C-alpha positions, -999 to 999 in steps of 0.1 A, spaced: -597 717 -520 -619 739 -542 -630 734 -577 -648 763 -596 -670 753 -625 -682 788 -634 -684 795 -672 -680 759 -682 -704 738 -702 -719 708 -685 -698 683 -703 -666 703 -697 -675 707 -660 -681 669 -656 -648 661 -672 -629 687 -651 -646 676 -619 -639 639 -626 -603 647 -632 -600 668 -600 -616 640 -579 -594 613 -595 -562 633 -590 -569 646 -555 -543 634 -530 -554 607 -505 -552 632 -476 -579 653 -492 -613 643 -478 -635 671 -491 -638 690 -524 -658 721 -524 -674 725 -558 -685 760 -568 -711 757 -595 -733 787 -590 -771 788 -597 -780 823 -607 -775 818 -644 -793 784 -645 -792 751 -627 -775 729 -653 -742 727 -634 -759 724 -601 -780 695 -614 -750 678 -629 -730 680 -597 -758 671 -573 -778 645 -594 -757 632 -623 -721 632 -612 -708 598 -601 -672 589 -591 -661 559 -570 -641 582 -547 -672 603 -538 -689 589 -507 -713 617 -500 -726 650 -513 -733 677 -488 -756 706 -497 -750 737 -477 -769 769 -471 -753 785 -502 -771 769 -532 -741 776 -555 -718 752 -536 -718 715 -531 -693 696 -509 -681 662 -521 -669 640 -493 -642 616 -506 -638 580 -494 
């Protein structure tokens, strides 16, 4: 499952991502979050540092700095 946060404000992105995680079916074990980083790091920082949800067990940082994978419990 993919979630694209481009062109969102931090608070909008946090709400949207939280909703996506909460509503993801049980068979979904990974959500790929596309947040970008060329136009600033506020979304990247929110996803990687500030975002908390009880279903997220791990955050994986890949080679592409504009993407973070959330591994769900």
